[in-house]
Biopython code that builds the backbone (N, CA, C, O; Angstrom):
import numpy as np
from Bio.PDB.StructureBuilder import StructureBuilder

atoms = [
    (1, "MET", "N", (5.291, -6.540, -30.287)),
    (1, "MET", "CA", (5.730, -7.300, -29.126)),
    (1, "MET", "C", (4.497, -7.769, -28.353)),
    (1, "MET", "O", (3.559, -7.000, -28.140)),
    (2, "THR", "N", (4.507, -9.014, -27.944)),
    (2, "THR", "CA", (3.423, -9.531, -27.121)),
    (2, "THR", "C", (3.962, -9.857, -25.744)),
    (2, "THR", "O", (5.132, -10.202, -25.582)),
    (3, "ILE", "N", (3.101, -9.744, -24.766)),
    (3, "ILE", "CA", (3.483, -10.005, -23.382)),
    (3, "ILE", "C", (2.674, -11.185, -22.876)),
    (3, "ILE", "O", (1.455, -11.235, -23.034)),
    (4, "ASP", "N", (3.367, -12.128, -22.271)),
    (4, "ASP", "CA", (2.708, -13.289, -21.689)),
    (4, "ASP", "C", (2.152, -12.887, -20.320)),
    (4, "ASP", "O", (2.893, -12.843, -19.337)),
    (5, "ASN", "N", (0.843, -12.593, -20.255)),
    (5, "ASN", "CA", (0.227, -12.125, -19.012)),
    (5, "ASN", "C", (0.399, -13.111, -17.869)),
    (5, "ASN", "O", (0.633, -12.706, -16.731)),
    (6, "ASP", "N", (0.285, -14.409, -18.161)),
    (6, "ASP", "CA", (0.445, -15.409, -17.104)),
    (6, "ASP", "C", (1.825, -15.335, -16.483)),
    (6, "ASP", "O", (1.969, -15.450, -15.266)),
    (7, "LEU", "N", (2.842, -15.144, -17.311)),
    (7, "LEU", "CA", (4.210, -15.045, -16.804)),
    (7, "LEU", "C", (4.365, -13.787, -15.948)),
    (7, "LEU", "O", (4.968, -13.832, -14.876)),
    (8, "VAL", "N", (3.823, -12.674, -16.422)),
    (8, "VAL", "CA", (3.914, -11.420, -15.654)),
    (8, "VAL", "C", (3.206, -11.582, -14.313)),
    (8, "VAL", "O", (3.737, -11.172, -13.281)),
    (9, "PHE", "N", (2.019, -12.173, -14.317)),
    (9, "PHE", "CA", (1.278, -12.389, -13.077)),
    (9, "PHE", "C", (2.075, -13.244, -12.102)),
    (9, "PHE", "O", (2.090, -12.974, -10.901)),
    (10, "LYS", "N", (2.745, -14.288, -12.625)),
    (10, "LYS", "CA", (3.525, -15.169, -11.755)),
    (10, "LYS", "C", (4.722, -14.450, -11.151)),
    (10, "LYS", "O", (5.064, -14.686, -9.993)),
    (11, "VAL", "N", (5.362, -13.573, -11.923)),
    (11, "VAL", "CA", (6.577, -12.899, -11.463)),
    (11, "VAL", "C", (6.258, -11.824, -10.433)),
    (11, "VAL", "O", (6.877, -11.798, -9.368)),
    (12, "VAL", "N", (5.324, -10.950, -10.715)),
    (12, "VAL", "CA", (5.068, -9.828, -9.813)),
    (12, "VAL", "C", (3.785, -9.946, -9.012)),
    (12, "VAL", "O", (3.574, -9.170, -8.080)),
    (13, "GLY", "N", (2.941, -10.874, -9.342)),
    (13, "GLY", "CA", (1.700, -11.044, -8.603)),
    (13, "GLY", "C", (0.530, -10.384, -9.318)),
    (13, "GLY", "O", (0.638, -9.288, -9.868)),
    (14, "ARG", "N", (-0.570, -11.081, -9.288)),
    (14, "ARG", "CA", (-1.770, -10.617, -9.987)),
    (14, "ARG", "C", (-2.257, -9.265, -9.468)),
    (14, "ARG", "O", (-2.574, -8.379, -10.262)),
    (15, "GLU", "N", (-2.320, -9.097, -8.147)),
    (15, "GLU", "CA", (-2.843, -7.842, -7.588)),
    (15, "GLU", "C", (-1.968, -6.647, -7.968)),
    (15, "GLU", "O", (-2.474, -5.564, -8.261)),
    (16, "VAL", "N", (-0.655, -6.856, -7.959)),
    (16, "VAL", "CA", (0.258, -5.784, -8.341)),
    (16, "VAL", "C", (0.018, -5.396, -9.792)),
    (16, "VAL", "O", (-0.052, -4.211, -10.116)),
    (17, "CYS", "N", (-0.107, -6.388, -10.664)),
    (17, "CYS", "CA", (-0.367, -6.110, -12.078)),
    (17, "CYS", "C", (-1.677, -5.350, -12.262)),
    (17, "CYS", "O", (-1.738, -4.373, -13.007)),
    (18, "LEU", "N", (-2.704, -5.801, -11.587)),
    (18, "LEU", "CA", (-4.005, -5.141, -11.718)),
    (18, "LEU", "C", (-3.952, -3.707, -11.199)),
    (18, "LEU", "O", (-4.581, -2.817, -11.772)),
    (19, "ASP", "N", (-3.205, -3.477, -10.121)),
    (19, "ASP", "CA", (-3.037, -2.111, -9.602)),
    (19, "ASP", "C", (-2.326, -1.230, -10.622)),
    (19, "ASP", "O", (-2.727, -0.088, -10.852)),
    (20, "LEU", "N", (-1.279, -1.759, -11.228)),
    (20, "LEU", "CA", (-0.526, -0.994, -12.221)),
    (20, "LEU", "C", (-1.377, -0.689, -13.438)),
    (20, "LEU", "O", (-1.342, 0.425, -13.961)),
    (21, "ILE", "N", (-2.135, -1.664, -13.888)),
    (21, "ILE", "CA", (-3.018, -1.447, -15.037)),
    (21, "ILE", "C", (-4.042, -0.363, -14.715)),
    (21, "ILE", "O", (-4.300, 0.514, -15.539)),
    (22, "ALA", "N", (-4.620, -0.421, -13.529)),
    (22, "ALA", "CA", (-5.604, 0.596, -13.119)),
    (22, "ALA", "C", (-4.962, 1.982, -13.071)),
    (22, "ALA", "O", (-5.568, 2.962, -13.503)),
    (23, "ASP", "N", (-3.738, 2.065, -12.547)),
    (23, "ASP", "CA", (-3.032, 3.351, -12.508)),
    (23, "ASP", "C", (-2.830, 3.907, -13.913)),
    (23, "ASP", "O", (-3.079, 5.086, -14.166)),
    (24, "ILE", "N", (-2.382, 3.056, -14.814)),
    (24, "ILE", "CA", (-2.124, 3.500, -16.188)),
    (24, "ILE", "C", (-3.420, 3.920, -16.865)),
    (24, "ILE", "O", (-3.460, 4.951, -17.537)),
    (25, "GLU", "N", (-4.480, 3.134, -16.697)),
    (25, "GLU", "CA", (-5.768, 3.480, -17.305)),
    (25, "GLU", "C", (-6.293, 4.811, -16.788)),
    (25, "GLU", "O", (-6.804, 5.620, -17.563)),
    (26, "SER", "N", (-6.170, 5.047, -15.478)),
    (26, "SER", "CA", (-6.675, 6.315, -14.932)),
    (26, "SER", "C", (-5.843, 7.494, -15.430)),
    (26, "SER", "O", (-6.380, 8.570, -15.690)),
    (27, "GLU", "N", (-4.531, 7.290, -15.563)),
    (27, "GLU", "CA", (-3.685, 8.355, -16.101)),
    (27, "GLU", "C", (-4.026, 8.640, -17.566)),
    (27, "GLU", "O", (-4.031, 9.796, -17.990)),
    (28, "LEU", "N", (-4.311, 7.585, -18.339)),
    (28, "LEU", "CA", (-4.656, 7.771, -19.747)),
    (28, "LEU", "C", (-5.993, 8.488, -19.913)),
    (28, "LEU", "O", (-6.183, 9.223, -20.882)),
    (29, "LYS", "N", (-6.918, 8.282, -18.979)),
    (29, "LYS", "CA", (-8.205, 8.987, -19.056)),
    (29, "LYS", "C", (-8.016, 10.484, -18.846)),
    (29, "LYS", "O", (-8.654, 11.301, -19.510)),
    (30, "VAL", "N", (-7.128, 10.836, -17.910)),
    (30, "VAL", "CA", (-6.874, 12.244, -17.607)),
    (30, "VAL", "C", (-5.953, 12.866, -18.656)),
    (30, "VAL", "O", (-6.115, 14.025, -19.039)),
    (31, "HIS", "N", (-4.985, 12.071, -19.109)),
    (31, "HIS", "CA", (-3.981, 12.564, -20.068)),
    (31, "HIS", "C", (-3.908, 11.608, -21.264)),
    (31, "HIS", "O", (-3.000, 10.779, -21.332)),
    (32, "PRO", "N", (-4.852, 11.715, -22.206)),
    (32, "PRO", "CA", (-4.891, 10.770, -23.328)),
    (32, "PRO", "C", (-3.657, 10.844, -24.226)),
    (32, "PRO", "O", (-3.389, 9.913, -24.986)),
    (33, "ASP", "N", (-2.905, 11.940, -24.145)),
    (33, "ASP", "CA", (-1.712, 12.090, -24.979)),
    (33, "ASP", "C", (-0.441, 11.590, -24.279)),
    (33, "ASP", "O", (0.671, 11.913, -24.696)),
    (34, "LEU", "N", (-0.614, 10.815, -23.233)),
    (34, "LEU", "CA", (0.504, 10.277, -22.462)),
    (34, "LEU", "C", (1.449, 9.494, -23.370)),
    (34, "LEU", "O", (1.012, 8.732, -24.233)),
    (35, "LYS", "N", (2.746, 9.692, -23.162)),
    (35, "LYS", "CA", (3.756, 9.000, -23.959)),
    (35, "LYS", "C", (4.248, 7.768, -23.219)),
    (35, "LYS", "O", (4.047, 7.631, -22.012)),
    (36, "VAL", "N", (4.886, 6.885, -23.945)),
    (36, "VAL", "CA", (5.434, 5.665, -23.351)),
    (36, "VAL", "C", (6.411, 6.023, -22.240)),
    (36, "VAL", "O", (6.446, 5.347, -21.212)),
    (37, "THR", "N", (7.201, 7.069, -22.426)),
    (37, "THR", "CA", (8.163, 7.467, -21.389)),
    (37, "THR", "C", (7.446, 7.894, -20.110)),
    (37, "THR", "O", (7.952, 7.669, -19.010)),
    (38, "ASP", "N", (6.282, 8.503, -20.247)),
    (38, "ASP", "CA", (5.492, 8.887, -19.076)),
    (38, "ASP", "C", (4.966, 7.650, -18.348)),
    (38, "ASP", "O", (4.951, 7.599, -17.118)),
    (39, "VAL", "N", (4.538, 6.663, -19.120)),
    (39, "VAL", "CA", (4.047, 5.421, -18.520)),
    (39, "VAL", "C", (5.186, 4.716, -17.794)),
    (39, "VAL", "O", (4.994, 4.194, -16.695)),
    (40, "ILE", "N", (6.369, 4.696, -18.398)),
    (40, "ILE", "CA", (7.534, 4.079, -17.756)),
    (40, "ILE", "C", (7.850, 4.794, -16.448)),
    (40, "ILE", "O", (8.163, 4.148, -15.449)),
    (41, "GLU", "N", (7.770, 6.120, -16.446)),
    (41, "GLU", "CA", (8.024, 6.886, -15.221)),
    (41, "GLU", "C", (6.997, 6.520, -14.137)),
    (41, "GLU", "O", (7.352, 6.366, -12.969)),
    (42, "LEU", "N", (5.749, 6.385, -14.524)),
    (42, "LEU", "CA", (4.707, 5.983, -13.577)),
    (42, "LEU", "C", (5.021, 4.601, -13.003)),
    (42, "LEU", "O", (4.883, 4.380, -11.800)),
    (43, "LEU", "N", (5.440, 3.675, -13.860)),
    (43, "LEU", "CA", (5.788, 2.333, -13.405)),
    (43, "LEU", "C", (6.993, 2.354, -12.465)),
    (43, "LEU", "O", (7.043, 1.583, -11.507)),
    (44, "GLN", "N", (7.958, 3.224, -12.731)),
    (44, "GLN", "CA", (9.122, 3.333, -11.853)),
    (44, "GLN", "C", (8.724, 3.849, -10.475)),
    (44, "GLN", "O", (9.235, 3.376, -9.460)),
    (45, "VAL", "N", (7.817, 4.812, -10.441)),
    (45, "VAL", "CA", (7.335, 5.330, -9.158)),
    (45, "VAL", "C", (6.625, 4.222, -8.384)),
    (45, "VAL", "O", (6.853, 4.042, -7.188)),
    (46, "ARG", "N", (5.766, 3.486, -9.078)),
    (46, "ARG", "CA", (5.047, 2.393, -8.407)),
    (46, "ARG", "C", (6.012, 1.310, -7.929)),
    (46, "ARG", "O", (5.820, 0.748, -6.851)),
    (47, "ALA", "N", (7.049, 1.010, -8.718)),
    (47, "ALA", "CA", (8.041, 0.008, -8.312)),
    (47, "ALA", "C", (8.751, 0.451, -7.039)),
    (47, "ALA", "O", (9.014, -0.365, -6.156)),
    (48, "ALA", "N", (9.059, 1.738, -6.944)),
    (48, "ALA", "CA", (9.700, 2.265, -5.733)),
    (48, "ALA", "C", (8.758, 2.136, -4.537)),
    (48, "ALA", "O", (9.200, 1.820, -3.432)),
    (49, "GLU", "N", (7.459, 2.380, -4.751)),
    (49, "GLU", "CA", (6.484, 2.229, -3.669)),
    (49, "GLU", "C", (6.419, 0.783, -3.195)),
    (49, "GLU", "O", (6.350, 0.526, -1.993)),
    (50, "PHE", "N", (6.441, -0.163, -4.132)),
    (50, "PHE", "CA", (6.409, -1.579, -3.759)),
    (50, "PHE", "C", (7.676, -1.982, -3.017)),
    (50, "PHE", "O", (7.614, -2.775, -2.078)),
    (51, "ALA", "N", (8.834, -1.443, -3.430)),
    (51, "ALA", "CA", (10.090, -1.742, -2.737)),
    (51, "ALA", "C", (10.034, -1.221, -1.309)),
    (51, "ALA", "O", (10.498, -1.882, -0.380)),
    (52, "GLU", "N", (9.456, -0.013, -1.136)),
    (52, "GLU", "CA", (9.312, 0.553, 0.215)),
    (52, "GLU", "C", (8.375, -0.315, 1.046)),
    (52, "GLU", "O", (8.637, -0.565, 2.222)),
    (53, "ARG", "N", (7.296, -0.772, 0.443)),
    (53, "ARG", "CA", (6.350, -1.643, 1.141)),
    (53, "ARG", "C", (7.030, -2.920, 1.607)),
    (53, "ARG", "O", (6.860, -3.342, 2.750)),
    (54, "ASP", "N", (7.801, -3.532, 0.715)),
    (54, "ASP", "CA", (8.499, -4.761, 1.074)),
    (54, "ASP", "C", (9.484, -4.519, 2.202)),
    (54, "ASP", "O", (9.631, -5.354, 3.095)),
    (55, "SER", "N", (10.160, -3.376, 2.162)),
    (55, "SER", "CA", (11.106, -3.031, 3.221)),
    (55, "SER", "C", (10.389, -2.862, 4.551)),
    (55, "SER", "O", (10.884, -3.312, 5.585)),
    (56, "LEU", "N", (9.232, -2.218, 4.535)),
    (56, "LEU", "CA", (8.458, -2.021, 5.766)),
    (56, "LEU", "C", (7.957, -3.342, 6.323)),
    (56, "LEU", "O", (7.979, -3.560, 7.534)),
    (57, "GLU", "N", (7.500, -4.235, 5.425)),
    (57, "GLU", "CA", (7.033, -5.533, 5.896)),
    (57, "GLU", "C", (8.154, -6.289, 6.588)),
    (57, "GLU", "O", (7.921, -6.978, 7.581)),
    (58, "GLU", "N", (9.371, -6.163, 6.070)),
    (58, "GLU", "CA", (10.514, -6.825, 6.680)),
    (58, "GLU", "C", (10.841, -6.217, 8.038)),
    (58, "GLU", "O", (11.352, -6.904, 8.922)),
    (59, "ARG", "N", (10.545, -4.921, 8.207)),
    (59, "ARG", "CA", (10.843, -4.237, 9.465)),
    (59, "ARG", "C", (9.719, -4.336, 10.486)),
    (59, "ARG", "O", (9.831, -3.783, 11.580)),
    (60, "SER", "N", (8.652, -5.021, 10.152)),
    (60, "SER", "CA", (7.534, -5.145, 11.078)),
    (60, "SER", "C", (8.007, -5.745, 12.405)),
    (60, "SER", "O", (8.750, -6.725, 12.433)),
    (61, "ILE", "N", (7.557, -5.133, 13.496)),
    (61, "ILE", "CA", (7.978, -5.598, 14.829)),
    (61, "ILE", "C", (6.881, -6.394, 15.526)),
    (61, "ILE", "O", (6.978, -6.675, 16.721)),
    (62, "GLY", "N", (5.853, -6.751, 14.793)),
    (62, "GLY", "CA", (4.757, -7.513, 15.384)),
    (62, "GLY", "C", (3.452, -6.756, 15.283)),
    (62, "GLY", "O", (3.362, -5.717, 14.629)),
    (63, "ASN", "N", (2.447, -7.296, 15.941)),
    (63, "ASN", "CA", (1.115, -6.706, 15.875)),
    (63, "ASN", "C", (0.826, -5.845, 17.101)),
    (63, "ASN", "O", (1.341, -6.089, 18.192)),
    (64, "CYS", "N", (0.004, -4.850, 16.894)),
    (64, "CYS", "CA", (-0.437, -3.961, 17.966)),
    (64, "CYS", "C", (-1.270, -4.758, 18.973)),
    (64, "CYS", "O", (-2.121, -5.562, 18.591)),
    (65, "ARG", "N", (-1.018, -4.529, 20.239)),
    (65, "ARG", "CA", (-1.779, -5.286, 21.253)),
    (65, "ARG", "C", (-3.242, -4.856, 21.311)),
    (65, "ARG", "O", (-4.088, -5.602, 21.806)),
    (66, "ASN", "N", (-3.543, -3.667, 20.814)),
    (66, "ASN", "CA", (-4.923, -3.180, 20.859)),
    (66, "ASN", "C", (-5.764, -3.655, 19.675)),
    (66, "ASN", "O", (-6.876, -4.150, 19.855)),
    (67, "CYS", "N", (-5.227, -3.501, 18.464)),
    (67, "CYS", "CA", (-6.043, -3.768, 17.276)),
    (67, "CYS", "C", (-5.510, -4.912, 16.409)),
    (67, "CYS", "O", (-6.151, -5.298, 15.432)),
    (68, "GLN", "N", (-4.369, -5.442, 16.753)),
    (68, "GLN", "CA", (-3.766, -6.573, 16.048)),
    (68, "GLN", "C", (-3.267, -6.255, 14.642)),
    (68, "GLN", "O", (-3.014, -7.170, 13.859)),
    (69, "ARG", "N", (-3.120, -4.965, 14.307)),
    (69, "ARG", "CA", (-2.541, -4.609, 13.010)),
    (69, "ARG", "C", (-1.020, -4.630, 13.121)),
    (69, "ARG", "O", (-0.484, -4.348, 14.193)),
    (70, "PRO", "N", (-0.307, -4.958, 12.036)),
    (70, "PRO", "CA", (1.157, -4.957, 12.089)),
    (70, "PRO", "C", (1.694, -3.548, 12.316)),
    (70, "PRO", "O", (1.081, -2.560, 11.911)),
    (71, "MET", "N", (2.851, -3.475, 12.972)),
    (71, "MET", "CA", (3.450, -2.174, 13.305)),
    (71, "MET", "C", (4.919, -2.135, 12.882)),
    (71, "MET", "O", (5.557, -3.168, 12.676)),
    (72, "VAL", "N", (5.434, -0.906, 12.759)),
    (72, "VAL", "CA", (6.863, -0.670, 12.575)),
    (72, "VAL", "C", (7.294, 0.378, 13.589)),
    (72, "VAL", "O", (6.496, 1.198, 14.042)),
    (73, "ASP", "N", (8.577, 0.330, 13.936)),
    (73, "ASP", "CA", (9.166, 1.319, 14.840)),
    (73, "ASP", "C", (9.973, 2.278, 13.986)),
    (73, "ASP", "O", (10.933, 1.880, 13.325)),
    (74, "GLN", "N", (9.581, 3.538, 14.003)),
    (74, "GLN", "CA", (10.316, 4.546, 13.248)),
    (74, "GLN", "C", (10.833, 5.588, 14.234)),
    (74, "GLN", "O", (10.095, 6.455, 14.703)),
    (75, "GLY", "N", (12.125, 5.476, 14.532)),
    (75, "GLY", "CA", (12.748, 6.422, 15.443)),
    (75, "GLY", "C", (12.182, 6.366, 16.846)),
    (75, "GLY", "O", (12.084, 7.396, 17.514)),
    (76, "GLY", "N", (11.808, 5.185, 17.304)),
    (76, "GLY", "CA", (11.265, 5.028, 18.641)),
    (76, "GLY", "C", (9.774, 5.281, 18.751)),
    (76, "GLY", "O", (9.211, 5.191, 19.842)),
    (77, "VAL", "N", (9.133, 5.593, 17.651)),
    (77, "VAL", "CA", (7.687, 5.827, 17.625)),
    (77, "VAL", "C", (7.034, 4.682, 16.852)),
    (77, "VAL", "O", (7.469, 4.349, 15.750)),
    (78, "LEU", "N", (5.999, 4.084, 17.424)),
    (78, "LEU", "CA", (5.307, 2.971, 16.779)),
    (78, "LEU", "C", (4.207, 3.483, 15.849)),
    (78, "LEU", "O", (3.417, 4.355, 16.210)),
    (79, "TYR", "N", (4.181, 2.917, 14.646)),
    (79, "TYR", "CA", (3.163, 3.233, 13.652)),
    (79, "TYR", "C", (2.561, 1.933, 13.148)),
    (79, "TYR", "O", (3.231, 0.901, 13.110)),
    (80, "HIS", "N", (1.304, 1.986, 12.765)),
    (80, "HIS", "CA", (0.655, 0.841, 12.130)),
    (80, "HIS", "C", (1.081, 0.776, 10.667)),
    (80, "HIS", "O", (1.412, 1.795, 10.062)),
    (81, "LEU", "N", (1.070, -0.410, 10.115)),
    (81, "LEU", "CA", (1.198, -0.563, 8.674)),
    (81, "LEU", "C", (-0.206, -0.579, 8.117)),
    (81, "LEU", "O", (-1.027, -1.414, 8.497)),
    (82, "GLY", "N", (-0.476, 0.337, 7.226)),
    (82, "GLY", "CA", (-1.813, 0.429, 6.668)),
    (82, "GLY", "C", (-1.966, -0.422, 5.428)),
    (82, "GLY", "O", (-1.164, -1.324, 5.182)),
    (83, "PRO", "N", (-2.997, -0.138, 4.642)),
    (83, "PRO", "CA", (-3.199, -0.879, 3.405)),
    (83, "PRO", "C", (-1.954, -0.803, 2.521)),
    (83, "PRO", "O", (-1.264, 0.216, 2.495)),
    (84, "ASN", "N", (-1.678, -1.871, 1.810)),
    (84, "ASN", "CA", (-0.497, -1.982, 0.959)),
    (84, "ASN", "C", (0.793, -1.845, 1.747)),
    (84, "ASN", "O", (1.842, -1.514, 1.196)),
    (85, "ALA", "N", (0.702, -2.105, 3.050)),
    (85, "ALA", "CA", (1.869, -2.105, 3.933)),
    (85, "ALA", "C", (2.594, -0.772, 3.952)),
    (85, "ALA", "O", (3.818, -0.739, 4.086)),
    (86, "ARG", "N", (1.880, 0.300, 3.823)),
    (86, "ARG", "CA", (2.483, 1.629, 3.958)),
    (86, "ARG", "C", (2.368, 2.061, 5.404)),
    (86, "ARG", "O", (1.452, 1.645, 6.115)),
    (87, "VAL", "N", (3.300, 2.898, 5.841)),
    (87, "VAL", "CA", (3.217, 3.408, 7.203)),
    (87, "VAL", "C", (1.938, 4.221, 7.304)),
    (87, "VAL", "O", (1.676, 5.105, 6.489)),
    (88, "SER", "N", (1.161, 3.910, 8.302)),
    (88, "SER", "CA", (-0.136, 4.543, 8.465)),
    (88, "SER", "C", (-0.094, 5.444, 9.694)),
    (88, "SER", "O", (0.934, 6.052, 9.991)),
    (89, "MET", "N", (-1.170, 5.522, 10.375)),
    (89, "MET", "CA", (-1.300, 6.368, 11.546)),
    (89, "MET", "C", (-0.841, 5.668, 12.810)),
    (89, "MET", "O", (-0.683, 4.447, 12.847)),
    (90, "ARG", "N", (-0.631, 6.464, 13.841)),
    (90, "ARG", "CA", (-0.337, 5.893, 15.151)),
    (90, "ARG", "C", (-1.606, 5.371, 15.792)),
    (90, "ARG", "O", (-1.588, 4.343, 16.470)),
    (91, "GLY", "N", (-2.712, 6.077, 15.581)),
    (91, "GLY", "CA", (-3.978, 5.681, 16.190)),
    (91, "GLY", "C", (-4.565, 4.440, 15.544)),
    (91, "GLY", "O", (-4.575, 4.307, 14.320)),
    (92, "CYS", "N", (-5.056, 3.530, 16.383)),
    (92, "CYS", "CA", (-5.629, 2.274, 15.877)),
    (92, "CYS", "C", (-6.843, 2.526, 14.992)),
    (92, "CYS", "O", (-6.982, 1.913, 13.934)),
    (93, "ARG", "N", (-7.715, 3.423, 15.421)),
    (93, "ARG", "CA", (-8.929, 3.674, 14.634)),
    (93, "ARG", "C", (-8.577, 4.315, 13.303)),
    (93, "ARG", "O", (-9.151, 3.962, 12.272)),
    (94, "SER", "N", (-7.640, 5.253, 13.316)),
    (94, "SER", "CA", (-7.207, 5.885, 12.064)),
    (94, "SER", "C", (-6.626, 4.859, 11.104)),
    (94, "SER", "O", (-6.876, 4.915, 9.900)),
    (95, "ALA", "N", (-5.855, 3.925, 11.636)),
    (95, "ALA", "CA", (-5.230, 2.895, 10.799)),
    (95, "ALA", "C", (-6.255, 1.915, 10.247)),
    (95, "ALA", "O", (-5.951, 1.169, 9.316)),
    (96, "SER", "N", (-7.459, 1.902, 10.802)),
    (96, "SER", "CA", (-8.479, 0.955, 10.349)),
    (96, "SER", "C", (-9.252, 1.467, 9.136)),
    (96, "SER", "O", (-10.130, 0.771, 8.627)),
    (97, "PHE", "N", (-8.936, 2.672, 8.669)),
    (97, "PHE", "CA", (-9.703, 3.246, 7.555)),
    (97, "PHE", "C", (-9.641, 2.334, 6.342)),
    (97, "PHE", "O", (-8.559, 1.920, 5.924)),
    (98, "ASP", "N", (-10.793, 2.024, 5.781)),
    (98, "ASP", "CA", (-10.900, 1.167, 4.599)),
    (98, "ASP", "C", (-11.185, 2.072, 3.396)),
    (98, "ASP", "O", (-12.269, 2.643, 3.282)),
    (99, "TRP", "N", (-10.213, 2.193, 2.515)),
    (99, "TRP", "CA", (-10.350, 3.093, 1.359)),
    (99, "TRP", "C", (-11.441, 2.630, 0.405)),
    (99, "TRP", "O", (-12.057, 3.452, -0.274)),
    (100, "ASN", "N", (-11.684, 1.344, 0.345)),
    (100, "ASN", "CA", (-12.722, 0.836, -0.557)),
    (100, "ASN", "C", (-14.117, 1.188, -0.067)),
    (100, "ASN", "O", (-15.004, 1.498, -0.863)),
    (101, "GLU", "N", (-14.307, 1.140, 1.244)),
    (101, "GLU", "CA", (-15.623, 1.419, 1.812)),
    (101, "GLU", "C", (-15.754, 2.864, 2.302)),
    (101, "GLU", "O", (-16.863, 3.357, 2.503)),
    (102, "GLY", "N", (-14.620, 3.536, 2.491)),
    (102, "GLY", "CA", (-14.647, 4.921, 2.937)),
    (102, "GLY", "C", (-15.070, 5.089, 4.387)),
    (102, "GLY", "O", (-15.711, 6.079, 4.741)),
    (103, "SER", "N", (-14.709, 4.111, 5.237)),
    (103, "SER", "CA", (-15.126, 4.196, 6.634)),
    (103, "SER", "C", (-14.077, 3.586, 7.559)),
    (103, "SER", "O", (-13.175, 2.868, 7.127)),
    (104, "TRP", "N", (-14.225, 3.894, 8.841)),
    (104, "TRP", "CA", (-13.359, 3.364, 9.880)),
    (104, "TRP", "C", (-14.068, 2.234, 10.609)),
    (104, "TRP", "O", (-15.283, 2.067, 10.500)),
    (105, "ASP", "N", (-13.297, 1.474, 11.344)),
    (105, "ASP", "CA", (-13.856, 0.446, 12.214)),
    (105, "ASP", "C", (-14.296, 1.148, 13.503)),
    (105, "ASP", "O", (-13.471, 1.455, 14.363)),
    (106, "ASP", "N", (-15.595, 1.395, 13.628)),
    (106, "ASP", "CA", (-16.114, 2.149, 14.773)),
    (106, "ASP", "C", (-16.032, 1.388, 16.090)),
    (106, "ASP", "O", (-16.261, 1.972, 17.149)),
    (107, "SER", "N", (-15.710, 0.099, 16.046)),
    (107, "SER", "CA", (-15.588, -0.660, 17.287)),
    (107, "SER", "C", (-14.254, -0.391, 17.991)),
    (107, "SER", "O", (-14.051, -0.822, 19.125)),
    (108, "ILE", "N", (-13.349, 0.322, 17.316)),
    (108, "ILE", "CA", (-12.029, 0.618, 17.883)),
    (108, "ILE", "C", (-12.069, 1.980, 18.570)),
    (108, "ILE", "O", (-12.544, 2.962, 18.000)),
    (109, "SER", "N", (-11.569, 2.024, 19.791)),
    (109, "SER", "CA", (-11.552, 3.270, 20.554)),
    (109, "SER", "C", (-10.675, 4.320, 19.873)),
    (109, "SER", "O", (-9.609, 4.003, 19.346)),
    (110, "ARG", "N", (-11.130, 5.556, 19.890)),
    (110, "ARG", "CA", (-10.348, 6.658, 19.320)),
    (110, "ARG", "C", (-9.093, 6.947, 20.133)),
    (110, "ARG", "O", (-8.206, 7.657, 19.661)),
    (111, "HIS", "N", (-9.004, 6.409, 21.347)),
    (111, "HIS", "CA", (-7.879, 6.689, 22.236)),
    (111, "HIS", "C", (-6.756, 5.692, 22.085)),
    (111, "HIS", "O", (-5.662, 5.938, 22.593)),
    (112, "TRP", "N", (-6.973, 4.575, 21.410)),
    (112, "TRP", "CA", (-5.938, 3.556, 21.274)),
    (112, "TRP", "C", (-4.848, 4.023, 20.314)),
    (112, "TRP", "O", (-5.126, 4.601, 19.263)),
    (113, "LYS", "N", (-3.610, 3.761, 20.698)),
    (113, "LYS", "CA", (-2.442, 4.040, 19.872)),
    (113, "LYS", "C", (-1.676, 2.754, 19.651)),
    (113, "LYS", "O", (-1.847, 1.796, 20.405)),
    (114, "ALA", "N", (-0.838, 2.713, 18.636)),
    (114, "ALA", "CA", (-0.009, 1.537, 18.369)),
    (114, "ALA", "C", (0.804, 1.221, 19.629)),
    (114, "ALA", "O", (1.468, 2.100, 20.178)),
    (115, "ALA", "N", (0.749, -0.023, 20.081)),
    (115, "ALA", "CA", (1.424, -0.420, 21.315)),
    (115, "ALA", "C", (1.857, -1.880, 21.225)),
    (115, "ALA", "O", (1.192, -2.717, 20.615)),
    (116, "LYS", "N", (2.992, -2.149, 21.854)),
    (116, "LYS", "CA", (3.494, -3.539, 21.906)),
    (116, "LYS", "C", (2.735, -4.315, 22.947)),
    (116, "LYS", "O", (3.000, -5.499, 23.150)),
]
sb = StructureBuilder()
sb.init_structure("model")
sb.init_model(0)
sb.init_chain("A")
sb.init_seg("    ")
for serial, (resi, resn, name, xyz) in enumerate(atoms, 1):
    if name == "N":
        sb.init_residue(resn, " ", resi, " ")
    sb.init_atom(name, np.array(xyz, "f"), 0.0, 1.0, " ", f" {name:<3s}", serial, name[0])
structure = sb.get_structure()
């Protein structure tokens, strides 16, 4: 069976595909005897994460007045949406953490919280 990569990229998005490929490759390095059923399970977990992300993006109530990051209201408590649109921290500086660089935005006060 062959897969048309261009079609897959168009349907789910290039970044999503690249993330999934990276996840599978890292799992195969740790567990070289991984079965197809295990890979399918990994893909199902990632699909659920993307569905949750999409749901959170739809529930966004606007940007934080302090740091301009998008926020969601969960039970009356405001949280920032972090990378990949996952619910992040309440604190603006905590939500600024960049996983690629391993650092926070030091220009943001440690006292700022998500606020309308």
